[in-house]
C-alpha positions as CSV (number, residue, x, y, z in Angstrom):
1,X,124.7,37.7,37.4
2,X,121.5,37.2,39.4
3,X,118.5,39.1,39.9
4,X,115.1,39.5,41.7
5,X,112.6,41.2,39.4
6,X,109.7,42.8,40.4
7,X,106.2,42.1,39.2
8,X,106.4,44.2,35.8
9,X,109.7,42.1,34.9
10,X,112.1,45.1,35.4
11,X,115.1,44.4,38.1
12,X,115.4,45.3,41.0
13,X,118.9,46.8,41.6
14,X,118.7,46.6,45.2
15,X,118.6,42.6,44.6
16,X,121.3,42.3,42.3
17,X,123.4,39.8,44.0
18,X,127.1,38.9,42.4
19,X,129.4,36.1,42.8
20,X,132.8,36.6,44.4
21,X,134.6,36.2,40.9
22,X,132.4,39.0,39.6
23,X,133.1,41.2,42.4
24,X,136.9,39.9,41.4
25,X,136.3,41.0,38.3
26,X,135.1,44.6,39.1
27,X,138.0,45.2,41.4
28,X,140.5,43.8,38.8
29,X,141.8,41.2,41.5
30,X,142.0,37.8,41.6
31,X,139.4,35.9,43.4
32,X,142.3,34.9,46.3
33,X,143.4,38.8,46.6
34,X,139.2,39.4,47.3
35,X,138.9,36.8,50.0
36,X,141.9,38.5,51.4
37,X,140.5,41.7,51.3
38,X,137.5,40.7,52.9
39,X,139.0,38.8,56.0
40,X,141.1,42.2,56.4
41,X,137.8,44.2,56.4
42,X,138.4,45.8,53.4
43,X,135.3,44.9,51.7
44,X,131.6,45.7,52.3
45,X,130.0,42.6,53.8
46,X,128.8,40.1,51.6
47,X,125.5,38.1,52.1
48,X,125.5,34.6,52.9
49,X,122.9,32.4,51.6
50,X,123.4,28.7,53.1
51,X,126.4,27.8,51.5
52,X,126.4,30.6,48.9
53,X,128.4,34.2,49.5
54,X,127.5,36.8,47.4
55,X,127.6,40.5,47.4
56,X,124.9,43.5,46.8
57,X,126.0,45.1,43.3
58,X,124.9,48.5,44.7
59,X,126.9,47.9,47.8
60,X,130.0,47.1,45.8
61,X,129.5,50.0,43.3
62,X,129.1,52.7,46.5
63,X,132.4,51.2,47.8
64,X,134.5,51.9,44.6
65,X,132.7,55.6,44.1
66,X,133.9,56.4,47.6
67,X,137.4,55.4,46.9
68,X,137.4,51.8,48.0
69,X,138.0,52.5,51.8
70,X,138.7,50.3,54.2
71,X,135.3,49.4,56.4
72,X,134.7,49.0,59.7
73,X,132.9,46.1,61.3
74,X,129.3,48.1,60.9
75,X,130.4,48.3,57.4
76,X,130.9,52.0,57.5
77,X,133.8,53.6,55.6
78,X,136.9,54.2,58.4
79,X,137.8,57.8,58.8
80,X,141.5,59.0,57.4
81,X,144.0,57.9,59.6
82,X,142.7,54.4,60.9
83,X,140.3,56.1,63.4
84,X,136.6,55.7,63.4
């Protein structure tokens, strides 16, 4: 897990980026399932840095706390019944 530190050496939780395998571990799924969920729009969008894909840890934690709901293209939770 990588972190960006503030000037006083304390990690900034908004800047914690995690790899696909770490997200998969948090969710208890395989990385293959993780990529499928992403392609189905069921995960928060990752950050792409060059050829690397990372997720913001707070985005994943909030998504889990909200019940892992499917997301629309804007990254917002879809309303029950599939409508936006």
